[in-house]
N, CA, C and O atoms as a MOPAC input file, in Angstrom:
PM7 MOZYME 1SCF
protein

 N      5.09200 1    22.81500 1   -33.60700 1
 C      5.55700 1    21.59400 1   -33.93600 1
 C      6.06300 1    21.40900 1   -32.79500 1
 O      5.62300 1    20.45200 1   -32.15800 1
 N      7.13000 1    22.25000 1   -32.18300 1
 C      7.82400 1    21.84100 1   -30.84500 1
 C      6.87700 1    21.10600 1   -29.88000 1
 O      6.93700 1    19.92800 1   -29.52800 1
 N      5.95100 1    22.09300 1   -29.51200 1
 C      5.06200 1    22.00900 1   -28.66500 1
 C      4.46500 1    20.54900 1   -28.71900 1
 O      4.43200 1    19.81400 1   -27.73200 1
 N      3.94500 1    20.16400 1   -30.10500 1
 C      3.52700 1    18.89000 1   -30.49300 1
 C      4.52400 1    17.80000 1   -29.91700 1
 O      3.88200 1    17.13200 1   -29.10700 1
 N      5.66100 1    17.40600 1   -29.99100 1
 C      6.57300 1    17.32000 1   -29.81500 1
 C      6.91400 1    16.94700 1   -28.16400 1
 O      6.98500 1    15.77400 1   -27.79600 1
 N      7.10200 1    18.02500 1   -27.28700 1
 C      6.66200 1    17.81900 1   -26.24600 1
 C      5.92100 1    16.99100 1   -25.35700 1
 O      6.30600 1    16.15800 1   -24.53600 1
 N      4.42500 1    17.50300 1   -25.78000 1
 C      2.89300 1    16.84300 1   -25.43500 1
 C      3.45400 1    15.36400 1   -25.78200 1
 O      3.48600 1    14.65000 1   -24.78000 1
 N      3.92200 1    14.71500 1   -27.01700 1
 C      4.24000 1    13.99400 1   -26.98000 1
 C      5.28000 1    12.59400 1   -25.82900 1
 O      5.11000 1    11.46800 1   -25.36100 1
 N      6.22300 1    13.57500 1   -25.87400 1
 C      7.28400 1    12.76100 1   -25.44600 1
 C      6.52700 1    12.98300 1   -23.73600 1
 O      6.50500 1    11.99200 1   -23.00600 1
 N      6.18100 1    13.78200 1   -23.43000 1
 C      5.48500 1    13.91900 1   -22.22400 1
 C      4.03700 1    12.96700 1   -21.51300 1
 O      3.53400 1    12.84800 1   -20.39500 1
 N      3.75800 1    12.39500 1   -22.97800 1
 C      2.39300 1    11.40600 1   -22.94700 1
 C      3.26200 1    10.12300 1   -22.87800 1
 O      3.13900 1     9.27000 1   -21.99800 1
 N      4.05200 1    10.08000 1   -23.78200 1
 C      5.15400 1     8.66300 1   -23.88300 1
 C      5.84600 1     8.30200 1   -22.25300 1
 O      5.96400 1     7.12500 1   -21.91300 1
 N      6.22800 1     9.31600 1   -21.42200 1
 C      7.36300 1     9.24000 1   -20.49200 1
 C      6.33300 1     9.44500 1   -19.38300 1
 O      6.84100 1     9.45400 1   -18.26200 1
 N      4.66300 1     9.65400 1   -19.43500 1
 C      4.06600 1     9.44700 1   -18.10900 1
 C      3.09400 1     7.90000 1   -18.79400 1
 O      2.03900 1     7.58500 1   -18.24200 1
 N      3.63200 1     7.08200 1   -20.00400 1
 C      2.71600 1     5.75200 1   -20.08600 1
 C      3.65600 1     4.79900 1   -19.84500 1
 O      3.35200 1     3.69200 1   -19.40000 1
 N      5.16900 1     5.24600 1   -20.18900 1
 C      6.28300 1     3.94700 1   -19.57400 1
 C      6.15900 1     4.04900 1   -17.64600 1
 O      6.17400 1     4.91500 1   -16.77100 1
 N      6.05700 1     2.77600 1   -17.75300 1
 C      6.86300 1     2.32300 1   -16.56400 1
 C      7.33800 1     2.85200 1   -15.57400 1
 O      8.36500 1     3.43000 1   -15.92800 1
 N      7.11000 1     3.01700 1   -14.21000 1
 C      7.80200 1     3.65500 1   -13.60700 1
 C      8.77800 1     2.89900 1   -11.91100 1
 O      8.46700 1     2.93100 1   -10.72000 1
 N     10.25300 1     2.17400 1   -12.82000 1
 C     10.83700 1     1.15100 1   -12.21300 1
 C     11.05100 1     2.42300 1   -10.54900 1
 O     11.02900 1     1.92400 1    -9.42300 1
 N     11.19300 1     3.63500 1   -10.70100 1
 C     11.99600 1     3.95900 1    -9.71000 1
 C     10.74400 1     3.37300 1    -8.53100 1
 O     11.05400 1     2.67500 1    -7.56500 1
 N      9.24200 1     3.82800 1    -8.84500 1
 C      8.06700 1     3.36100 1    -7.89600 1
 C      8.31300 1     1.90600 1    -7.28200 1
 O      7.38400 1     1.49700 1    -6.58500 1
 N      9.44000 1     1.03700 1    -7.43300 1
 C      9.47000 1    -0.08200 1    -6.69500 1
 C     10.66000 1    -0.46900 1    -5.79500 1
 O     11.85600 1    -0.38000 1    -6.07500 1
 N     10.04700 1    -0.95200 1    -4.56800 1
 C     10.90900 1    -0.82600 1    -3.58900 1
 C     11.87800 1    -1.89500 1    -3.09800 1
 O     11.95100 1    -2.72600 1    -4.00400 1
 N     12.51100 1    -2.18700 1    -2.26900 1
 C     12.85400 1    -3.33100 1    -2.16700 1
 C     12.02700 1    -3.76000 1    -0.61600 1
 O     12.47100 1    -4.71400 1     0.02300 1
 N     10.74900 1    -2.93700 1    -0.06800 1
 C     10.08800 1    -3.03300 1     0.76600 1
 C      8.61000 1    -3.93100 1    -0.06000 1
 O      7.92200 1    -4.89300 1     0.28300 1
 N      8.62000 1    -3.03200 1    -1.25200 1
 C      7.37000 1    -3.88100 1    -2.27700 1
 C      8.05600 1    -5.15700 1    -2.53600 1
 O      7.17300 1    -6.01500 1    -2.51300 1
 N      9.75000 1    -5.97200 1    -2.88600 1
 C      9.95500 1    -7.07000 1    -2.83900 1
 C      9.44600 1    -7.93300 1    -1.54100 1
 O      8.85900 1    -9.01200 1    -1.62400 1
 N      9.63700 1    -7.54900 1    -0.85400 1
 C      9.72100 1    -8.18600 1     0.73800 1
 C      7.46600 1    -8.63300 1     0.65400 1
 O      7.06000 1    -9.79300 1     0.57900 1
 N      6.69600 1    -7.64200 1     0.68800 1
 C      5.50400 1    -7.42600 1     0.16700 1
 C      5.47900 1    -8.55600 1    -0.46100 1
 O      5.07000 1    -9.58500 1     0.07600 1
 N      5.95900 1    -8.49400 1    -1.79800 1
 C      5.45600 1    -9.56600 1    -2.69500 1
 C      5.77600 1   -10.95500 1    -2.06700 1
 O      4.97300 1   -11.88400 1    -1.98600 1
 N      7.14000 1   -10.96100 1    -1.61100 1
 C      7.06800 1   -12.14700 1    -1.22200 1
 C      6.54000 1   -13.19700 1    -0.14000 1
 O      6.49600 1   -14.42400 1    -0.04800 1
 N      5.97800 1   -11.56600 1     1.00600 1
 C      4.79400 1   -12.24400 1     1.82200 1
 C      3.06700 1   -13.21900 1     1.20900 1
 O      2.31300 1   -14.08500 1     1.65300 1
 N      3.20300 1   -12.31000 1    -0.09100 1
 C      2.09100 1   -12.69800 1    -0.80600 1
 C      2.33000 1   -13.71000 1    -1.63600 1
 O      1.29800 1   -14.35200 1    -1.83100 1
 N      3.71500 1   -14.33100 1    -2.49300 1
 C      3.65100 1   -15.34800 1    -3.14300 1
 C      3.66100 1   -16.40200 1    -2.00600 1
 O      3.08700 1   -17.48300 1    -2.13700 1
 N      4.44400 1   -15.99000 1    -0.70800 1
 C      3.81700 1   -17.52700 1     0.34300 1
 C      2.53600 1   -17.37800 1     0.87000 1
 O      1.90500 1   -18.29000 1     1.40400 1
 N      2.22500 1   -16.46000 1     0.75100 1
 C      0.73000 1   -16.73100 1     1.28100 1
 C     -0.15800 1   -17.70700 1     0.12000 1
 O     -1.04500 1   -18.47300 1     0.49600 1
 N      0.28900 1   -17.52600 1    -1.56300 1
 C     -0.23400 1   -17.96800 1    -2.54000 1
 C      0.19400 1   -19.40700 1    -2.49000 1
 O     -0.60100 1   -20.25800 1    -2.88900 1
 N      1.42800 1   -19.77300 1    -2.01700 1
 C      1.84100 1   -20.92600 1    -2.03900 1
 C      1.22200 1   -21.70200 1    -0.73600 1
 O      1.05100 1   -22.90400 1    -0.93700 1
 N      0.91500 1   -21.30200 1     0.35600 1
 C      0.15400 1   -21.87600 1     1.25400 1
 C     -1.25500 1   -22.09000 1     1.17500 1
 O     -1.81000 1   -22.88600 1     1.93200 1
 N     -2.01600 1   -21.28200 1     0.10700 1
 C     -3.29100 1   -21.72300 1    -0.60600 1
 C     -3.55000 1   -22.57700 1    -1.48400 1
 O     -4.63800 1   -23.14900 1    -1.55700 1
 N     -2.15600 1   -22.85500 1    -2.60200 1
 C     -1.83200 1   -23.86200 1    -3.02900 1
 C     -1.85100 1   -24.73700 1    -2.50500 1
 O     -2.43900 1   -25.64200 1    -3.09700 1
 N     -1.19400 1   -25.13800 1    -0.94100 1
 C     -1.04000 1   -26.15500 1    -0.41000 1
 C     -2.42900 1   -26.71100 1    -0.02400 1
 O     -2.89100 1   -27.77400 1    -0.44200 1
 N     -2.93000 1   -26.00700 1     0.67800 1
 C     -4.30300 1   -26.16100 1     1.10500 1
 C     -5.35000 1   -26.74400 1    -0.10600 1
 O     -6.03000 1   -27.75600 1     0.06500 1
 N     -5.36100 1   -26.20700 1    -0.94300 1
 C     -6.21300 1   -26.28600 1    -2.14800 1
 C     -6.94200 1   -27.60400 1    -2.40500 1
 O     -8.15000 1   -27.84100 1    -2.41000 1
 N     -5.69300 1   -28.54400 1    -2.65800 1
 C     -6.04800 1   -30.20700 1    -2.99300 1
 C     -7.00100 1   -31.24600 1    -2.16100 1
 O     -7.53000 1   -32.30300 1    -2.50700 1
 N     -7.00800 1   -30.42100 1    -0.74700 1
 C     -7.20800 1   -31.06800 1     0.75300 1
 C     -8.94500 1   -30.21300 1     0.34100 1
 O     -9.72600 1   -30.24500 1     1.29200 1
 N     -9.21600 1   -29.86300 1    -0.31800 1
 C    -10.52100 1   -29.14900 1    -0.24000 1
 C    -11.49600 1   -29.70100 1    -1.32100 1
 O    -12.70800 1   -29.49000 1    -1.35900 1
 N    -10.63600 1   -30.57100 1    -2.34100 1
 C    -11.12900 1   -31.42500 1    -3.78700 1
 C    -12.66000 1   -31.41800 1    -3.26700 1
 O    -13.61300 1   -30.84000 1    -3.79100 1
 N    -12.64300 1   -32.31300 1    -1.95000 1
 C    -14.13200 1   -32.67000 1    -2.15900 1
 C    -15.44500 1   -32.06100 1    -1.00700 1
 O    -16.33800 1   -32.69100 1    -0.44000 1
 N    -15.24100 1   -31.20100 1    -0.98900 1
 C    -15.79200 1   -30.12300 1    -1.22300 1
 C    -16.72500 1   -28.71000 1    -2.02000 1
 O    -17.71700 1   -28.02300 1    -1.77100 1
 N    -15.61400 1   -28.84200 1    -3.15400 1
 C    -15.69000 1   -27.93600 1    -4.13400 1
 C    -16.47600 1   -28.87500 1    -5.37100 1
 O    -16.02400 1   -30.01700 1    -5.44400 1
 N    -17.58400 1   -28.55100 1    -6.34400 1
 C    -17.68800 1   -28.93800 1    -7.28400 1
 C    -16.80200 1   -29.50500 1    -8.55800 1
 O    -16.06100 1   -28.66600 1    -9.07000 1
 N    -16.79400 1   -30.66000 1    -9.05500 1
 C    -15.47700 1   -31.03500 1    -9.90400 1
 C    -15.50700 1   -29.61900 1   -10.84000 1
 O    -14.50500 1   -28.92100 1   -10.99400 1
 N    -16.63800 1   -29.36200 1   -11.35100 1
 C    -16.13200 1   -28.30100 1   -12.33000 1
 C    -15.53300 1   -26.89900 1   -11.41800 1
 O    -14.31100 1   -27.03700 1   -11.36700 1
 N    -15.83900 1   -25.94900 1   -10.87800 1
 C    -15.64500 1   -25.44500 1   -10.02200 1
 C    -14.24200 1   -25.65700 1    -9.43200 1
 O    -13.37900 1   -24.77900 1    -9.43400 1
 N    -14.09700 1   -26.76800 1    -8.97600 1
 C    -12.73800 1   -26.98200 1    -8.36700 1
 C    -11.84000 1   -27.20100 1    -9.54400 1
 O    -10.69800 1   -26.96600 1    -9.14700 1
 N    -11.82100 1   -27.59500 1   -11.00400 1
 C    -10.77100 1   -27.51700 1   -12.23700 1
 C    -10.44900 1   -26.11400 1   -12.50600 1
 O     -9.29600 1   -25.68500 1   -12.56400 1
 N    -11.92600 1   -25.14000 1   -12.73100 1
 C    -11.04100 1   -23.53300 1   -13.33100 1
 C    -10.38600 1   -23.63100 1   -11.73700 1
 O     -9.16900 1   -23.58000 1   -11.92000 1
 N    -10.58600 1   -23.72300 1   -10.59400 1
 C     -9.84800 1   -22.59600 1    -9.52200 1
 C     -8.63300 1   -23.44100 1    -9.87900 1
 O     -8.14000 1   -22.57600 1   -10.60300 1
 N     -7.92500 1   -24.24500 1    -9.93600 1
 C     -7.02400 1   -25.22000 1    -9.91500 1
 C     -6.05100 1   -24.51000 1   -11.28300 1
 O     -4.84900 1   -24.27500 1   -11.16000 1
 N     -6.91800 1   -24.21200 1   -12.69000 1
 C     -6.61500 1   -23.80100 1   -14.23700 1
 C     -5.85800 1   -22.35400 1   -13.22900 1
 O     -4.67200 1   -22.02600 1   -13.19200 1
 N     -6.99100 1   -21.75100 1   -12.53400 1
 C     -6.44700 1   -20.16900 1   -12.49900 1
 C     -5.11400 1   -20.17100 1   -11.05200 1
 O     -4.12400 1   -19.46300 1   -10.86400 1
 N     -5.50600 1   -20.91600 1   -10.54300 1
 C     -4.09300 1   -20.95900 1    -9.18600 1
 C     -2.90900 1   -21.49800 1   -10.47900 1
 O     -2.03400 1   -20.63700 1   -10.57500 1
 N     -2.72700 1   -22.42000 1   -11.25200 1
 C     -1.87000 1   -22.65800 1   -12.26200 1
 C     -1.13500 1   -21.49000 1   -12.71700 1
 O      0.06700 1   -21.34000 1   -12.49500 1
 N     -2.26300 1   -20.19900 1   -13.70900 1
 C     -1.77900 1   -19.52000 1   -13.67800 1
 C     -1.21900 1   -18.48200 1   -13.12800 1
 O     -0.22500 1   -17.97900 1   -13.65300 1
 N     -1.79500 1   -17.95000 1   -11.90200 1
 C     -1.01000 1   -17.39600 1   -11.10100 1
 C     -0.24800 1   -18.14300 1   -10.45800 1
 O     -0.10900 1   -17.78500 1    -9.28800 1
 N      0.20800 1   -18.88500 1   -10.69900 1
 C      1.58600 1   -19.69900 1   -10.17100 1
 C      2.60300 1   -18.90400 1   -10.94400 1
 O      3.41500 1   -18.10200 1   -10.48300 1
 N      2.38500 1   -19.34100 1   -12.47500 1
 C      3.12100 1   -19.10500 1   -13.30500 1
 C      3.33900 1   -17.16000 1   -12.95000 1
 O      4.43900 1   -16.62800 1   -12.80100 1
 N      2.52200 1   -16.71700 1   -12.91300 1
 C      2.66300 1   -15.03900 1   -12.63200 1
 C      3.30200 1   -14.70100 1   -11.79000 1
 O      3.98600 1   -13.69700 1   -11.98600 1
 N      3.36300 1   -15.32000 1   -10.59100 1
 C      3.80000 1   -15.14700 1    -9.12400 1
 C      5.67900 1   -15.42700 1    -9.63400 1
 O      6.62600 1   -14.75800 1    -9.22200 1
 N      5.72900 1   -16.36900 1   -10.42000 1
 C      7.12000 1   -17.08700 1   -11.06200 1
 C      7.76200 1   -15.61300 1   -11.46700 1
 O      8.70100 1   -15.09000 1   -10.86700 1
 N      7.15100 1   -15.11800 1   -12.46900 1
 C      7.41800 1   -14.03600 1   -13.84200 1
 C      8.17400 1   -13.26600 1   -12.90900 1
 O      9.38300 1   -13.20100 1   -12.68700 1
 N      6.82500 1   -12.49500 1   -12.23800 1
 C      7.57100 1   -11.45200 1   -10.88600 1
 C      8.11100 1   -11.32600 1   -10.26100 1
 O      8.40100 1   -10.20300 1    -9.84900 1
 N      8.60500 1   -12.46300 1    -9.78200 1
 C      9.71300 1   -12.89700 1    -9.10800 1
 C     11.30900 1   -12.46800 1    -9.32300 1
 O     12.04800 1   -11.65800 1    -8.76400 1
 N     11.49200 1   -13.57200 1   -10.59200 1
 C     12.24900 1   -13.38000 1   -11.42500 1
 C     12.38700 1   -12.20800 1   -11.79700 1
 O     13.56600 1   -11.86100 1   -11.73300 1
 N     11.46700 1   -11.16000 1   -12.29100 1
 C     11.73500 1    -9.79300 1   -12.86200 1
 C     12.17200 1    -8.89400 1   -11.51900 1
 O     13.23400 1    -8.27900 1   -11.61500 1
 N     11.47300 1    -8.79200 1   -10.36900 1
 C     12.31500 1    -8.59200 1    -9.00000 1
 C     14.01100 1    -8.88600 1    -8.78800 1
 O     14.96700 1    -8.12700 1    -8.63000 1
 N     13.90400 1   -10.04100 1    -8.85100 1
 C     15.64200 1   -10.51200 1    -8.50200 1
 C     15.97700 1    -9.47700 1    -9.24000 1
 O     16.47200 1    -8.41000 1    -8.87500 1
 N     15.61100 1    -9.93100 1   -10.57200 1
 C     17.02100 1    -8.60800 1   -11.38900 1
 C     16.84500 1    -7.64700 1   -11.49000 1
 O     17.79400 1    -7.11800 1   -12.06900 1
 N     15.91900 1    -6.82100 1   -11.18900 1
 C     15.73600 1    -5.26000 1   -10.96700 1
 C     16.61000 1    -5.02700 1    -9.34000 1
 O     17.16000 1    -3.98500 1    -8.98500 1
 N     16.52500 1    -6.29300 1    -8.56800 1
 C     17.37200 1    -5.62600 1    -6.84900 1
 C     17.64900 1    -6.80900 1    -6.90300 1
 O     16.82600 1    -7.70100 1    -6.69900 1
 N     19.43200 1    -7.07600 1    -7.32500 1
 C     19.81000 1    -8.18300 1    -6.98700 1
 C     20.54400 1    -8.06500 1    -5.91800 1
 O     20.86000 1    -9.11800 1    -5.36300 1
 N     20.97700 1    -6.88700 1    -5.38200 1
 C     21.04500 1    -7.11400 1    -3.90900 1
 C     20.23500 1    -7.33600 1    -2.68500 1
 O     20.63700 1    -7.29600 1    -1.52200 1
 N     18.85600 1    -7.61100 1    -3.18000 1
 C     17.72100 1    -7.51300 1    -1.91600 1
 C     18.62700 1    -8.48400 1    -0.89700 1
 O     19.52000 1    -9.26800 1    -1.21800 1
 N     18.21100 1    -8.23800 1     0.16800 1
 C     18.46800 1    -9.34500 1     1.52200 1
 C     17.38500 1   -10.50600 1     1.13400 1
 O     16.16200 1   -10.48500 1     1.26800 1
 N     18.20500 1   -11.48700 1     0.62900 1
 C     17.48900 1   -13.03600 1     1.09600 1
 C     17.13500 1   -13.44200 1     1.89900 1
 O     16.23400 1   -14.18700 1     1.51300 1
 N     17.21000 1   -13.49100 1     2.87600 1
 C     17.30700 1   -13.71500 1     4.60400 1
 C     15.66600 1   -12.78900 1     4.28000 1
 O     14.74000 1   -13.32700 1     3.67300 1
 N     15.60200 1   -11.35900 1     4.82400 1
 C     14.69200 1   -10.62300 1     4.42600 1
 C     13.48200 1   -11.23400 1     3.47300 1
 O     12.31600 1   -11.43900 1     3.81100 1
 N     13.98400 1   -11.42300 1     2.42100 1
 C     12.66500 1   -12.17800 1     1.51100 1
 C     12.20300 1   -13.53500 1     1.64300 1
 O     11.05600 1   -13.90300 1     1.38800 1
 N     13.32000 1   -14.40200 1     2.12900 1
 C     12.90200 1   -15.82800 1     2.45400 1
 C     11.97800 1   -15.73400 1     4.34300 1
 O     11.68200 1   -16.88200 1     4.67100 1
 N     11.68900 1   -15.01700 1     5.09600 1
 C     11.21000 1   -14.82100 1     6.42400 1
 C      9.98600 1   -14.10300 1     5.69100 1
 O      8.93000 1   -14.72900 1     5.79200 1
 N      9.93600 1   -13.06300 1     5.06600 1
 C      8.85200 1   -12.82400 1     4.33600 1
 C      7.80700 1   -14.00800 1     3.47700 1
 O      6.59000 1   -14.19200 1     3.48400 1
 N      8.60600 1   -14.47000 1     2.97900 1
 C      7.73400 1   -15.54700 1     2.37300 1
 C      7.38600 1   -17.02300 1     3.18000 1
 O      6.65900 1   -17.95900 1     2.84700 1
 N      7.98800 1   -16.86800 1     4.03500 1
 C      7.35500 1   -17.81400 1     5.70300 1
 C      6.52000 1   -17.36500 1     6.47800 1
 O      6.08200 1   -18.07200 1     7.38600 1
 N      6.16300 1   -16.25000 1     6.31700 1
 C      5.06600 1   -15.32500 1     7.84000 1
 C      4.33800 1   -15.38400 1     6.59400 1
 O      3.22000 1   -15.47700 1     7.09900 1
 N      4.03900 1   -15.40600 1     4.89800 1
 C      2.94700 1   -15.46100 1     4.07000 1
 C      2.38900 1   -17.07900 1     4.38000 1
 O      1.17100 1   -17.20600 1     4.51300 1
 N      2.88300 1   -17.78000 1     4.44700 1
 C      2.50000 1   -19.02900 1     4.81700 1
 C      1.70600 1   -19.54600 1     6.51300 1
 O      0.77500 1   -20.29500 1     6.81000 1
 N      2.38400 1   -18.93400 1     7.07200 1
 C      2.23500 1   -19.46000 1     8.28500 1
 C      0.62800 1   -19.64900 1     8.79000 1
 O      0.11500 1   -20.61700 1     9.35200 1
 N      0.12100 1   -18.56000 1     8.44000 1
 C     -1.74800 1   -18.85800 1     8.77700 1
 C     -2.04400 1   -19.63100 1     7.95400 1
 O     -3.12900 1   -20.03900 1     8.36800 1
 N     -1.69900 1   -20.48500 1     6.43100 1
 C     -2.33300 1   -21.63300 1     5.88600 1
 C     -1.88000 1   -23.03400 1     6.65800 1
 O     -2.48600 1   -24.09800 1     6.53500 1
 N     -0.42200 1   -22.78300 1     7.66700 1
 C     -0.26700 1   -23.74200 1     8.22200 1
 C     -1.03300 1   -23.99300 1     9.88300 1
 O     -0.72300 1   -24.53200 1    10.94600 1
 N     -1.64000 1   -23.59400 1     9.58200 1
 C     -2.72700 1   -23.90800 1    11.09800 1
 C     -3.78200 1   -24.24900 1    10.57400 1
 O     -4.45700 1   -23.52700 1     9.84000 1
 N     -4.12500 1   -25.77200 1    11.00200 1
 C     -5.43800 1   -26.58500 1    10.96200 1
 C     -6.58000 1   -26.11300 1    10.72300 1
 O     -7.31500 1   -26.52200 1     9.82400 1
 N     -6.91700 1   -24.93400 1    11.74100 1
 C     -8.24400 1   -24.39600 1    11.55000 1
 C     -7.90200 1   -23.78800 1    10.51300 1
 O     -8.85500 1   -23.90300 1     9.74200 1
 N     -6.82200 1   -23.00000 1     9.86600 1
 C     -7.16400 1   -22.30000 1     8.42800 1
 C     -7.79100 1   -22.91500 1     6.90800 1
 O     -8.47700 1   -22.47600 1     5.98600 1
 N     -7.06200 1   -24.28100 1     7.28800 1
 C     -7.34100 1   -24.81600 1     6.67400 1
 C     -8.79800 1   -25.75400 1     5.88100 1
 O     -9.00300 1   -26.94200 1     5.62800 1
 N     -9.48700 1   -24.62400 1     5.71700 1
 C    -11.17400 1   -24.97100 1     5.66300 1
 C    -11.39800 1   -24.16800 1     4.07600 1
 O    -10.70700 1   -23.33000 1     3.49700 1
 N    -12.68300 1   -24.85000 1     3.70400 1
 C    -12.84400 1   -23.53100 1     2.51600 1
 C    -13.74700 1   -22.45000 1     3.04800 1
 O    -13.44500 1   -21.38600 1     2.50600 1
 N    -14.38600 1   -22.36200 1     3.59800 1
 C    -14.56600 1   -20.94600 1     4.43800 1
 C    -13.31500 1   -20.25200 1     4.32500 1
 O    -13.26200 1   -19.33800 1     3.50100 1
 N    -11.98400 1   -20.61100 1     5.21800 1
 C    -11.03100 1   -19.81300 1     5.21600 1
 C    -10.37000 1   -19.91000 1     3.65700 1
 O     -9.63300 1   -18.92400 1     3.66200 1
 N    -10.30600 1   -20.18000 1     3.09200 1
 C     -9.86000 1   -20.30800 1     1.79800 1
 C    -10.37200 1   -19.14000 1     0.98200 1
 O     -9.80200 1   -18.14700 1     0.53100 1
 N    -12.14000 1   -19.74000 1     0.91000 1
 C    -12.66000 1   -18.49700 1     0.33900 1
 C    -12.43900 1   -17.25300 1     0.28400 1
 O    -12.33100 1   -16.60500 1    -0.75700 1
 N    -12.31200 1   -16.60400 1     2.00700 1
 C    -12.20300 1   -15.61200 1     2.21700 1
 C    -10.15400 1   -15.16300 1     2.11600 1
 O     -9.69500 1   -14.07200 1     2.45400 1
 N     -9.79700 1   -15.66600 1     1.88600 1
 C     -8.18200 1   -15.61600 1     2.12300 1
 C     -7.18900 1   -15.83200 1     0.49600 1
 O     -6.16400 1   -15.24400 1     0.14900 1
 N     -7.95200 1   -16.84400 1    -0.19300 1
 C     -7.32000 1   -17.54600 1    -1.00200 1
 C     -7.66300 1   -16.94000 1    -1.94200 1
 O     -8.57500 1   -16.15700 1    -1.68000 1
 N     -7.09700 1   -16.94100 1    -3.72300 1
 C     -5.67000 1   -17.36200 1    -3.42900 1
 C     -4.72400 1   -16.20100 1    -3.49000 1
 O     -3.71700 1   -16.16300 1    -4.19700 1
 N     -5.16600 1   -15.20100 1    -2.63400 1
 C     -4.27600 1   -13.79600 1    -2.41400 1
 C     -5.49900 1   -12.58300 1    -2.02000 1
 O     -6.55200 1   -12.15500 1    -2.49300 1
 N     -4.66000 1   -12.37000 1    -0.91500 1
 C     -5.77600 1   -11.02100 1    -0.84800 1
 C     -5.51700 1    -9.60700 1    -1.37700 1
 O     -4.48000 1    -9.30600 1    -1.96700 1
 N     -6.57800 1    -8.71000 1    -1.11600 1
 C     -6.72400 1    -7.73500 1    -2.30400 1
 C     -5.66500 1    -7.02800 1    -2.54700 1
 O     -5.27500 1    -6.44400 1    -3.55800 1
 N     -5.17200 1    -7.16900 1    -1.32000 1
 C     -3.62900 1    -5.97600 1    -1.07700 1
 C     -2.63600 1    -6.44100 1    -1.76500 1
 O     -1.82100 1    -5.74100 1    -2.36700 1
 N     -2.64500 1    -7.89700 1    -1.70700 1
 C     -1.58400 1    -9.05300 1    -2.25700 1
 C     -1.95500 1    -8.51600 1    -3.95300 1
 O     -1.07000 1    -8.13700 1    -4.72000 1
 N     -3.41500 1    -8.57800 1    -4.31700 1
 C     -3.89000 1    -8.70900 1    -6.30500 1
 C     -3.38300 1    -7.08900 1    -6.39900 1
 O     -2.68100 1    -6.63700 1    -7.30300 1
 N     -3.98300 1    -6.22900 1    -5.08900 1
 C     -3.11000 1    -4.23000 1    -6.02100 1
 C     -1.53800 1    -4.67800 1    -6.07400 1
 O     -1.03600 1    -4.63500 1    -7.19700 1
 N     -0.97100 1    -4.96500 1    -5.34600 1
 C      0.53300 1    -4.69300 1    -5.29200 1
 C      1.12100 1    -5.65300 1    -6.12700 1
 O      2.19400 1    -5.34500 1    -6.64500 1
 N      0.41500 1    -7.25800 1    -6.47300 1
 C      1.21300 1    -7.74400 1    -7.97800 1
 C      0.50500 1    -7.03900 1    -9.32900 1
 O      1.23200 1    -7.12500 1   -10.31900 1
 N     -0.08700 1    -6.72300 1    -9.43600 1
 C     -0.77600 1    -6.04700 1   -10.57600 1
 C     -0.23800 1    -4.57400 1   -11.20600 1
 O     -0.42900 1    -4.00100 1   -12.27900 1
 N      0.73800 1    -4.17100 1    -9.66700 1
 C      1.19100 1    -2.81100 1    -9.68500 1
 C      2.34700 1    -3.37400 1   -10.72900 1
 O      2.50700 1    -3.10900 1   -11.92100 1
 N      3.23800 1    -4.41200 1    -9.68100 1
 C      4.21400 1    -4.93500 1   -10.03300 1
 C      4.74500 1    -5.16600 1   -11.65200 1
 O      5.76300 1    -4.81200 1   -12.24600 1
 N      3.19100 1    -6.15700 1   -12.16700 1
 C      3.26000 1    -6.39600 1   -13.39300 1
 C      3.04600 1    -5.22300 1   -14.14200 1
 O      3.22500 1    -5.48800 1   -15.33100 1
 N      2.77400 1    -4.16900 1   -13.99000 1
 C      3.07500 1    -3.28700 1   -14.53900 1
 C      3.92700 1    -2.57300 1   -14.79700 1
 O      4.05000 1    -1.80400 1   -15.75000 1
 N      4.64700 1    -2.80600 1   -13.86100 1
 C      5.81500 1    -1.63000 1   -13.83500 1
 C      7.61100 1    -1.92600 1   -13.91900 1
 O      8.61000 1    -1.26200 1   -14.19500 1
 N      7.21600 1    -3.70000 1   -13.39300 1
 C      8.54100 1    -3.95200 1   -13.57600 1
 C      8.81400 1    -3.77300 1   -15.28700 1
 O      7.93500 1    -3.67600 1   -16.14400 1
 N     10.18100 1    -3.76300 1   -15.48000 1
 C     10.27300 1    -4.34400 1   -17.01900 1
 C     10.31200 1    -5.49900 1   -17.56400 1
 O     10.66900 1    -6.31500 1   -16.71500 1
 N     10.05000 1    -6.16400 1   -18.95000 1
 C      9.60100 1    -7.77600 1   -19.62100 1
 C     10.67700 1    -7.85500 1   -19.66500 1
 O     11.49700 1    -6.94400 1   -19.55700 1
 N     10.95600 1    -9.59700 1   -19.92400 1
 C     12.08600 1   -10.42600 1   -20.75300 1
 C     13.28400 1   -10.50300 1   -20.16900 1
 O     14.29700 1   -10.11700 1   -20.75300 1
 N     13.30900 1   -11.14700 1   -18.62500 1
 C     14.28600 1   -11.55300 1   -18.21000 1
 C     14.60800 1   -13.31900 1   -18.45700 1
 O     15.64900 1   -13.82200 1   -18.03300 1

């Protein structure tokens, strides 16, 4: 009985979110990813004529869902790390948008390869979504 209880508690602990894995650097990286997403969101409407209407509608819908997810993650990170340096976070977000402000990068080819977020950003947001507490 005791061993079963220990095994159950061990399994529950390993399935629980690990808030200790989330660092201030994760918050900064997240803000850079959020900035890149925002930049991709700004460029997307300019590409409307280059994308079939049904595809554009699906992409725009998915971008709206991602925007909600990013806003939720940012809120959760802010609650978890209220003392994070807001200037560093704003700089990180600005760095994320910079590439999208370059006119040569406002093309379908660039968007297709870089938008709405990089593989690294996808992995980070996935991890944060799993590890951050819900319900703020």
